[in-house]
N, C-alpha and C positions, 0 to 999 in steps of 0.2 A: 441361595440365589434369590434376589429380591423381585426381579421381573422375568417371567418366562413367556408371557403372552405377547404376540405381535399386536393384539388389539387393546393393549393397556392404554388408558387415556393419556398418560404421561408420554408414552412412545408416540402416539398420534400427534401430540402437541409438539414434540421435538421435530418430527417430520415436517410439520407446518412451519416451524421456525426456519428449517433448512430451506424450504422451497418458496416461502412467501415473504417478500420484502415488507408488505404492509403489516404482517404479523410481528416481524422483528421491530418495526417502528412503533407499533401499538404497545408492545410489552417492554420495549427498551432492552431487549435481550438478543444475544448472538451466540452462535455455536463456534467452539474451538476444538478441533480434533487433532490428535497426534501428540506424542510425548514432546517433541521439539517445540511445537507451537504452544503447547500448554506451559512448558518451561519458560519460554520467552514472555508469555503473558503474565505469569506469576512473578517473574523477575522485575517487572515494571510496577508491581504493587497491585495489580488487578486481582480481585478476589472473586472466585467462582461462586455462583449460587448453588449449582449442583454438578457433581462429577458422576459420569456413568462409566463403568469398566466391565469388560468381558474377560474373565479369567482365562478362557480358552484361547484368547487372542493376545492377551497382554504378557509379553515375554519380559517386559521391563517393569519394575515396581516404581511407584512414585509416591513421595510424601506431599500431599496436597491439603492445604487448609481450606476445607469446604464445609458449608453448612449441612450438606447432604451428599453422601456417597452411596451410589446404587450399583449393585452388581446385576448384570443381565446375561442372558445366554448369547452364544455366538450368533444365532439366527436373529435375535432381537437387535444386537449391535449392528449387524450387517444391514438391517432395515433403516436404522437412523444414520448410518455412516454415509459420507459423501466421498469416500476414497476407494480406490480400487483394491488396495491391500491394507485394510485397517489394522492398527496396532493395539486396538482394544481400549483406547482412552478418548473420552469426549467430555467437554465441559460446557456448561451453560453460564455465560458471563453477562453482567450488565454492560450495555454498550457505553464505552468511554465518551464523556462529554468534553470536547476540546474546542476552543475558539481561537481566533487570531490573536486575541489578547494574551492567551496562554503561551504563545510561542516565545522562546528565549533564543535570540539569534546571536551568532558570534560577531566579532568585530568586522569581519569581511564575509558576510554570509553568502551561501550558495543555496538557493531554493529551487525546487522543481515545481512548476505549475502544470498540472495535467488537466487539460480542458476536454470535457465531454468524452472521455475514454469509455468505450462501450464494452470491452471484453475483460472479464475478471482476470484472465491470465496476463494481459498486458499491464493492468494496474498493479497486480501482484508483483510482476517482474520489475516494474519501476520502483516499487517499494524496496525490493531486494537490492537493487542498485543503490538506492538512497542510503540504505543501511551500510552497505559495503564501503561506500565512498564517504561516509560520515557527513551526508548532506544535512543542512540545518533543519529543513522541513520539507514536506510535500503538501502543496495546497491543491486540493481536488475541486475543480470548478465545474459547475453545471453537469454533474456526472450522469451518464446513462446507465451505469451499473452501480448498485448499492455498495458503498464502501465496506459495509460489514457483511456482505454476501460471503457465505462460507467458502466459496471458491476463490474469492480474493484473499481471504486469510490463508488458504492452502497454497495458492500461487506465491504469496509473499513469504512463505515458510515461517510465518509468525513475525516477520519484521514490521508488520503493520503496528505492532505494539512497541517496537524499539525506535521507530522514526516518528517524530512529532508530525502528526497528520491532521489536517483540518479540511472540512467540506464547507464550501462557501460559494456564493455567486461571483462572477467575474468582476463586476464593478467594485465590490468590497475588497476583493483580492488585490486589484490594481491600486486602490487607495492605500491599502496597507503597505504595498511595496513602495509607492511614491513617498509616503511619509518617512520611510526608512532609507530613502535615497538609493534605491536599488534599480539598476538598469534592467530592462526587460529584453531578453534575448529570444527571438522567435525562430524556431527551427522550421524551415520550409524549403522544399525543393526549388522554389522559384527565386530564391535569393542568389545574389551574385557573389557574396563574400563566403569564403570557406570558414568553417567553424574553427579551424586551427590558426586562422589569421586574426582572431579577435582576442583582446585581453580579457581573460576570464579570472584574473586575480582580484579584480574589484568586486564589490557587492553586486551579485547577478541573480536574476530570476530567469531560469530557463523554461520557456513555455512550449509545450508540445500538445498536438491535437489528435484528432481521430485518424484511423487508418485511411479511410476513403476520402475525407474532406479536408484533413489538416486543421489548422487553427481557423477560428471564425474571424470575421472582419474586425471584431472588437480588439482582439489581441494583435492582429496584423497592423491595425491603425496605431495602436498604442505602443508598439515595439520600438525600442531605441535602436536596435540593430537586428537585421535578419541574416541568418546564416544557413548554409546548406552543407550537406555531407556529399563528397564527390561520388557520383554514381557512374561506373564505367561499363555497366552491362546494358541490358535492354529495359529494365524497370527503372522508374525515376525516383523511388523512395524505399526506405527500409521500414521494417516493423517499428512501431512507435517506441516500444520499450528498448529496442536495440539502438535506435537513434538517440534516445535519452541517455543510455549508458555510454555511448561513444563521446558525446559532448561533455557529460559529467566527468568522465575520466580524463578528458583533455584539461578540464579545470583542475582536477587533482594533480595532473602532471605539471601544469604551469605553477600552481601554488607550491608544490614541492620544490621546484627549481628555484623559485623566489626564496623559499626558506633556506635552501642550501647556500645561496649567495649571501644572505643576511648573516649566516652562521660562520662564514669564512673570516 
């Protein structure tokens, strides 16, 4: 066993990486915990700096190309873990550097713009939807939560590594979309048009905002079309990740129907 003490300097450093956005930014490092998340990160070519494993917890073995593999006790792993039921695997990775110029869009792209999303769970869920629906990219604008927060990685189930994701300010995001002739679709409860009544087969950027405030004036002013999801109960809006999923899958449905007709 390489580390048995809870006071080990490396363990204290990992806890700081977990809890402190500034530390992650300063060192350019992030934490990835769990077999599934590590597998997805590795599948995209990311290389871990260090892997920590607790044999008492690790029921699954993994072949991991790492510069350093450290075994720790169960107690030590539970100190660095950010999960309720850890599976005994955690990696320290360099934070990926991705810019708008790195994005490779399809002929008729569908992009999700997540503006100022403040909850890790919501951002992670949006990334899971983006992966499942094979969205071209997620552009995170003016975030209130660190994209590489361990809880975003956890909530995304590792899809943060499989979906091209860029963090950028709103004006640069809009310029990128305009240059590629993409229509901006703003999701807002105040819209008159239902999301099912809009053509989502063309190049589209779906913009979603915060739970409480929705999209800022910047995106509302620059939207080509505003859409709403019908609300038949007492509340006037859905969780942002659910709203994004509904509209994204309407785009998937429309595009699949178009493909079927073209194949006839």
